[in-house]
C-alpha positions, 0 to 999 in steps of 0.5 A: 316480527321478522320481515318475510315474503310469501313465495308460494301459495304454494287423511290419516298420518303415520304416528311418531315413533318413540325414538323421536318423541321429543318432549314439548315438540310435537311431530310434523305428522300424526297430530290428532287435531287440525286447527285454523285461526282466521279473522274477519274485518268488517267493511260495513257495520258489524258482524250480525249477531245472528250470523255469529250464533249460526257459526257452530251450526254451520260447522257442526259435526263430531269433534268439530269446534268453532269459537270467536272473540272480538280482539284489538288490532294489536292482537294481530301484529302480523297485519303491519307486515309488508305483504298485508300492506301490499294486498291492501293497496289492491282493495277497493277504496272503502275496503282499503279505508276499513283495513287501515282504520280498523281498531278491532276485528273478529277472531275465529278459531276452528278445530276438527279431527285430522281424519275429518277430510271434509272439515276444511271446506266447511271451516272456510264456508262457515267463515264466509258466512260470518263475513257476508253480513258486513262485507267483511275481509277475511284475514289468514294470518299464517299465510299472510293472506287478505281476501275479499269475500269473492276471492275467499270463495274462489281461492279457498272454498272452491279449492278445498275439495275434493280430497286429497286437495292440492295443499299448496293452495292452502298454505304459504311458504315464506322467504326470510333473508339471513345474515349469511346472504342465503334464504330461510324458507318456512311454511305458514298454515300447516296446522289446518292439515294437522301438521307442524310447520317445516323449515328449509335453510340455508337456501341459495337465492337462485334455487328458492323456486325449486326449494319451495317446490320441494317443500310443496311436494313434501307437504302434499305427500304428508297431507296424502298420508305419507309419514316418516319411519322411526328415524324421521326419514321418508322417501318422497317420489313424484310418481306417488303424488295422489293429487292428479293435477300436481302429479301431472304438472311435476312429472311434465316439468322434470328433466330426463336425468331426474331420479324423481325422488328424494330421501328427506329427514325431519328433525326438530328445530333448535329454535335459534335465530329465525328457526321457529321453535316448534318447526321441523327442519329438512335434511337430506341424509342419503346424499354424499355431500358436504355442507347444507347448500351442496346437499340441497342442490343435490336433492333438487337435482335428484328430484327434478334433474339438472342441466349445465351448459359448458361454453368455450370463451375466446378472450379477445379484445371485445370480450375483455372490454365487455368483462371490464364493463361488467367489473365496473358495473358490479362495484355499486352492488357491494353496499347492497350485499353488505346491507343484505339483499331483498329475499327476491333479488340475487347477485351472481359473479363469474369467477375463475377456478383453476385445474391442471389443464387450465381455468374453468369459469363458473357462476357464484351466488354472492352471499358475502363481500368483505374486502376484495373477496366475494364469498358464496355458493357455487352455482355451476356444476364443475366439469374439470375442477375437482373438490367442489360441487354446485352448492359448495361454499367458494370465493372469488377475488374482486379483480378476478370477476369476469362478469356479473348478473343482478337478478330480480324476481320477475327474471329480468336482470342487469349484467351478463355483458359477456353473455350478450356478446357471445349469444346476443340472440338469447337476450332482449331488452326489458326496459330500464337497462334490464334484460331478459332471456328469450322465452323466459317467463 
């Protein structure tokens, strides 16, 4: 199974129009049933037979179903993925030992009509009832989640009501590195809302957070009842969010120039590469853009707003010396780019872009490094240069690089030598040779 890393933990539906009724490819909205597959791994003893027999009673109701089966660990090969091993390290010794050595586990499958908005909380509670008798760990394979009983109650049961729930608390978004150097984001766990999984790609690494938030907002609106038109399009507006917590948070964070809406088109996945064959892909058809990266940047800017600062740089001796240090420090990163950067790390270089009146220096997110040419997505909004936009695919020659930034998931970074010279008050030492922008969390 491909390596993936979660980046976010993160009613009625409009039925699919006949024009989009692709054979064997269910729509991402309007499914008649929601389904949930969970596993219980016992830490002490075995699941009590009485608890198992009580499962249907704990989840009784019209149209609800609950079944269970004991399966071998190999049935859930997802348990061998890095996110699970990282979570297992945080368990108590006896829990960690049980997770590592368990050869089998109990698989629960629950289903209910999508119109039954109280069923999700009951499904979570019924699962907790099964796990209680053996101090069991609850495993959510689709979100790559491993829970103790206490954490299951806090993170799942408590957050499953009232409706409409904050959907991002119940599904995950996984980031997968692509051969192109960009990321693919896909969801895990939407079947509990009666939805098919969604896919967004390619995604520049510097915008994975905003892209993930866009996916969260789309899912929230689908859960709240929004559905696409006959062409698979829907307008997602921040002001239409029904969950009060999410609406308040999103509206408080947008920039003044945000339109607070975006038009999204959903189309069935071709199933090639890492694209899940049953997933649905996001596109942005209403935007005047060239290329998927550029379109995504414009969509994010429209939804949340954008800000890009222009700084005039005096290329004096100190600045040129800082630039030379940056070019020298950049060289070891070539092998990392060729191997493929981890999903949560990003390399940026500042390169020259000519226009009639001079040179505009802009940041480029590096996706490919071949010979002396670095290629990737423009990470700046041009002020003078024409023919390219933020997100456009561009290239910079190695000898023309003016500076670099190698950024980690926590916001710390190596590089930006010229930036530190221009505005040293904006930077602070983060230890280990890394820096952090002041007030960045």
